[in-house]
C-alpha positions in Angstrom: 0.0 0.1 -0.1 1.4 3.5 -0.9 2.3 6.0 1.7 0.3 9.3 2.1 2.4 11.6 -0.1 0.5 15.1 0.7 -0.1 16.8 3.9 -3.0 15.3 5.7 -4.0 15.8 9.2 -5.1 13.1 11.7 -9.1 13.0 12.1 -8.4 13.1 16.0 -5.3 15.1 17.2 -4.3 16.9 13.8 -0.8 15.3 13.5 0.5 15.3 9.9 0.3 12.0 8.5 2.6 12.6 5.5 4.7 9.5 4.9 2.7 7.1 6.7 0.9 4.2 5.3 -3.0 4.2 5.6 -4.4 1.3 7.9 -1.8 1.8 10.5 -2.5 3.9 13.9 -1.4 7.5 14.2 1.9 7.8 15.9 0.6 10.7 18.0 -2.9 9.5 19.4 -3.2 6.0 18.0 -6.3 6.6 15.9 -6.7 4.5 12.9 -5.8 5.9 9.7 -8.3 5.4 7.3 -7.7 3.7 3.9 -8.9 5.6 0.9 -11.8 4.0 -0.3 -11.4 4.0 -4.3 -14.5 2.3 -5.0 -16.7 5.3 -3.9 -17.0 8.6 -6.0 -17.9 11.9 -5.1 -17.4 14.1 -2.0 -19.4 14.4 1.2 -19.4 16.3 4.6 -19.0 13.2 6.5 -15.5 12.4 5.0 -14.1 15.7 6.5 -11.8 15.5 9.4 -13.4 15.1 12.9 -11.9 18.1 14.3 -13.3 20.4 11.6 -16.7 18.9 12.0 -16.9 19.7 15.7 -15.8 23.2 15.1 -18.2 23.7 12.2 -21.2 22.1 14.1 -20.7 24.1 17.3 -20.0 27.4 15.1 -23.1 26.9 13.1 -25.2 26.4 16.2 -23.9 29.6 17.5 -24.5 31.3 14.3 -28.1 30.2 14.2 -28.7 31.4 17.6 -26.9 34.8 17.3 -28.3 35.8 13.9 -32.2 35.9 15.1 -31.1 37.5 18.4 -29.1 40.1 16.9 -32.1 41.0 14.4 -34.6 41.1 17.4 -32.2 43.3 19.5 -31.5 45.7 16.6 -35.2 46.2 16.2 -35.4 47.4 19.7 -32.4 49.3 19.9 -33.6 52.5 18.2 -34.8 54.2 21.3 -33.0 52.0 24.2 -29.3 52.4 25.1 -29.5 49.0 26.8 -31.1 47.3 23.8 -28.5 48.9 21.6 -25.7 47.8 23.8 -27.2 44.2 24.1 -27.5 44.3 20.2 -23.7 45.1 20.1 -22.6 42.2 22.0 -25.0 39.9 19.8 -23.6 41.4 16.7 -20.0 40.7 17.9 -21.2 37.0 18.6 -22.7 36.9 15.2 -19.3 38.0 13.6 -17.3 35.6 15.6 -19.5 32.6 14.7 -19.5 33.7 11.1 -15.6 33.9 11.3 -15.6 30.2 12.5 -18.0 29.2 10.1 -16.2 30.5 7.3 -12.8 29.1 8.0 -11.0 26.9 5.6 -12.8 23.6 5.6 -11.2 20.1 6.2 -10.9 18.0 3.2 -10.4 14.4 2.7 -8.3 12.6 -0.1 -11.7 12.5 -2.2 -12.7 16.2 -1.7 -13.3 18.4 -4.7 -12.4 22.1 -5.0 -15.3 24.4 -4.8 -15.5 27.7 -6.1 -17.2 29.2 -2.8 -16.1 27.0 0.0 -12.4 27.1 -1.1 -12.2 30.6 -2.3 -10.4 32.7 0.5 -11.6 36.0 -1.3 -15.2 35.0 -1.1 -14.7 33.9 2.7 -13.0 37.3 3.4 -15.9 39.1 1.8 -18.3 37.3 4.0 -16.4 38.4 7.2 -16.2 41.9 6.0 -19.9 42.1 5.1 -21.0 40.9 8.4 -19.1 43.6 10.1 -22.3 45.8 9.1 -24.1 44.5 12.1 -21.6 45.7 14.9 -21.6 49.0 13.0 -25.4 49.1 13.0 -25.4 48.4 16.9 -22.9 51.2 17.2 -24.9 53.5 15.3 -28.0 52.9 17.3 -25.9 53.9 20.2 -24.8 57.0 18.6 -28.3 57.7 17.5 -29.8 57.4 20.8 -27.1 59.7 22.3 -28.0 62.2 19.7 -31.7 62.1 20.5 -31.1 62.4 24.1 -28.6 65.3 23.6 -30.5 67.1 21.0 -27.6 67.1 18.6 -27.7 69.2 15.5 -26.9 66.3 13.1 -29.4 64.0 14.3 -31.2 63.8 11.0 -28.1 62.8 9.2 -27.2 60.0 12.0 -30.9 58.7 11.4 -30.2 58.5 7.6 -26.9 56.7 8.2 -28.7 54.1 10.5 -31.2 53.5 7.7 -28.6 53.0 5.2 -26.5 50.5 7.6 -29.7 48.7 8.2 -30.3 48.0 4.7 -26.5 47.1 4.3 -26.8 44.7 7.2 -29.6 42.9 5.7 -27.9 42.5 2.3 -24.7 41.6 4.1 -26.2 38.2 5.2 -26.8 37.0 1.6 -23.3 35.9 1.0 -23.4 34.0 4.3 -26.5 32.3 3.3 -24.9 31.3 -0.1 -22.2 29.9 1.8 -24.5 27.8 3.9 -26.3 26.5 0.8 -23.0 25.5 -0.7 -22.2 23.6 2.6 -25.7 21.9 2.5 -25.0 20.7 -1.0 -21.8 19.3 0.2 -23.6 17.6 2.9 -25.9 16.2 0.3 -29.1 17.9 1.2 -30.2 19.5 -1.9 -33.5 20.7 -0.3 -31.9 22.7 2.5 -29.5 24.1 -0.3 -32.6 25.3 -2.3 -34.2 26.8 0.7 -31.0 28.8 1.7 -30.5 30.2 -2.0 -34.1 30.8 -2.3 -34.3 32.9 1.1 -31.2 34.6 0.1 -32.6 36.0 -3.2 -35.9 36.8 -1.5 -34.2 38.9 0.9 -32.3 40.8 -1.9 -35.5 41.2 -3.9 -37.7 42.5 -1.0 -35.0 44.9 0.5 -34.8 46.7 -2.8 -38.6 46.8 -3.2 -39.1 48.1 0.2 -36.3 50.7 -0.2 -37.8 51.8 -3.6 -41.3 51.6 -2.5 -40.6 53.8 0.5 -39.0 56.6 -1.6 -41.7 56.5 -4.0 -44.5 56.6 -1.3 -42.7 59.9 0.0 -43.1 61.5 -3.4 -46.7 60.4 -4.3 -50.2 61.6 -3.3 -52.4 60.0 -0.5 -54.4 57.4 -2.5 -51.2 55.9 -4.5 -49.4 56.2 -1.1 -51.8 54.0 0.8 -51.7 51.3 -1.8 -47.9 51.4 -1.7 -48.1 50.9 2.1 -50.5 47.9 1.6 -48.1 46.5 -0.9 -45.2 47.2 1.5 -46.9 45.1 4.4 -47.3 42.1 2.1 -43.6 42.5 0.9 -42.5 42.6 4.6 -44.2 39.3 5.4 -42.3 37.8 2.3 -39.1 39.4 3.8 -39.4 38.1 7.3 -40.7 35.0 6.0 -37.4 34.4 4.1 -35.4 35.3 7.3 -37.3 32.7 9.3 -36.8 30.0 6.6 -33.0 30.9 6.5 -32.6 30.7 10.3 -34.3 27.6 10.6 -32.2 26.2 7.7 -29.1 27.3 10.0 -30.3 25.0 12.7 -30.9 22.2 10.3 -27.4 22.6 8.9 -25.8 22.4 12.4 -27.9 19.1 13.0 -26.3 17.9 9.7 -23.0 18.7 10.9 -23.5 16.8 14.2 -25.0 13.9 12.1 -21.8 14.0 10.0 -19.7 13.6 13.2 -21.7 10.6 14.4 -21.4 9.0 11.1 -17.5 9.9 10.9 -17.1 8.3 14.2 -18.8 5.1 12.9 -16.8 4.7 9.9 -13.7 5.3 11.7 -14.5 2.6 14.2 -15.6 0.2 11.5 -12.3 0.7 9.5 -10.4 0.1 12.9 -12.2 -3.1 13.4 -11.4 -4.3 9.9 -7.8 -3.3 10.3 -7.7 -5.4 13.5 -9.3 -8.3 12.0 -7.1 -8.2 9.0 -4.1 -7.9 11.5 -5.3 -11.0 13.5 -5.7 -13.1 10.3 -2.3 -12.1 9.0 -0.7 -13.2 12.4 -2.6 -16.4 12.2 -1.4 -17.1 8.6 2.1 -16.1 9.5 2.0 -18.5 12.5 0.9 -21.4 10.3 3.7 -20.7 7.9 6.5 -20.9 10.5 4.8 -24.1 12.0 4.8 -26.1 8.6 7.7 -28.5 8.1 10.6 -27.3 6.0 10.9 -28.8 2.4 13.6 -31.4 1.8 16.5 -30.3 -0.2 17.4 -33.0 -2.9 21.1 -32.0 -2.7 21.2 -33.0 1.1 19.4 -36.1 0.7 22.4 -38.1 1.5 22.6 -36.6 4.9 19.1 -38.1 5.7 19.5 -41.4 7.7 18.3 -44.5 5.9 15.6 -46.2 7.5 16.1 -50.0 7.5 13.0 -52.2 7.2 13.4 -55.7 8.3 12.4 -58.6 6.1 9.4 -60.6 6.7 9.9 -64.2 8.0 8.9 -66.5 4.9 7.7 -69.2 7.4 5.2 -66.9 9.1 1.6 -67.1 7.9 0.5 -64.2 5.5 -1.7 -61.6 6.8 -5.5 -62.3 6.7 -7.0 -61.1 3.5 -4.0 -61.6 1.3 -3.5 -64.3 -1.2 -1.1 -67.1 -0.5 1.8 -67.9 -3.0 1.9 -71.4 -4.3 5.5 -72.6 -4.3 7.2 -76.0 -5.2 8.5 -78.1 -2.4 11.4 -80.4 -2.6 9.5 -83.6 -1.0 7.4 -83.9 -4.2 7.9 -87.3 -6.1 9.4 -87.0 -9.6 7.7 -89.2 -12.2 9.1 -90.5 -15.8 7.4 -89.6 -19.0 5.9 -92.4 -21.1 8.0 -93.8 -24.0 5.4 -92.7 -26.7 5.7 -89.1 -25.1 9.6 -88.9 -26.1 8.5 -89.6 -29.8 6.4 -86.8 -30.3 7.9 -84.0 -32.4 8.4 -80.6 -30.9 5.7 -78.1 -31.8 
C-alpha cells in the first residue's frame, strides 16, 4: 500500500500523516488512519476530519442563535441604550460565529475544490460584510445619544442608520449562499435550495421596500396608501425568508452533528476491519512458520536411511491376502511315457 504523499492531518489530533501508510495507527494518538476508498466516487461532508466537523457544528449552532437574536435586539435598539448595547454584544457574537463558520474547510483525499467553500476571497468578503451588524449596533448607540442630547446632526445620523440597516440585511446574503453550498456538500439538496431561495428573496424584498418607501414619500395619498399595503405584504415575504433561512441554519448544524456521528462510525468500522486483518495475517504467519521445512534434494544423503526388516517367510500371511504357491522339495518325480518322447516338438 502506498504511503500518504500530501499533507493530511489526523482526524483526531491533527498530526501530519505525510509519509505514513493508511491502515496503521497514528503515531501521536493511536487513531486508525482510514484507507482511501477507491470504490466510492464523489465528496461528502461526513468524509471531512472530525476536528473540523466539531468546530463547524458548534460554530453553526452559535451562528443560528446569534443571527435572530441580533435581528431582534436591533429592532428594539432605536430608542433604548440598553437594547443597543445588547445588540452590539450579539452582533459581535454573530461576527465571531461567522468567522468560525467561514474558516477553511477540512478535506479528505476525495474532496473536490469548490468555488465558494475553497475561495479565500469569498470567505473574506463574507466576514467583512457581517461587520455591518456591529456597525449598525454602534450607530444605534450614537443615534440614541443624539436624540437624548438634541444634537444638530440628528437627521443625518438617522439617515446613516437606515443605510446601514439595509446594508446589514444584504450582508447576510453571501453568508446564506455559503451555507447553501455547505448543505450541497452534505448532500441535502432541499436545504441548499431553501438557503438560496431565502437569500434571493431577501435581496429582492429589500430593494422593493427601499424603492417603495422612497416612491411613497413623493406620491399623493391614495397611491401612497396602496404602496403601504403592498409594502406590508412585501414585509411578510421578507421576514418569512429570514425565518426559513434561520431554521435552515439550525438544520445545517444538526446535519454537521450527524456527520460527526457518521464519521465516528466509519472510523470505528475501519479500525475493526484493520484489527481483524491484522489477526488473520498473524495467524497465517504463525501457520507458515509451523509448517515442516521442505527437503533439499542435494542434501538427501545426509538423511539417515531407514532399514525395514524382512518378513519371516515361514510366517503365515496376513489375513485377507492371497497365498503364494511354491514348489517343495519333497514332491516325487515321475518319468514320461516312451511314446511321449517320440512326439515331435511343436
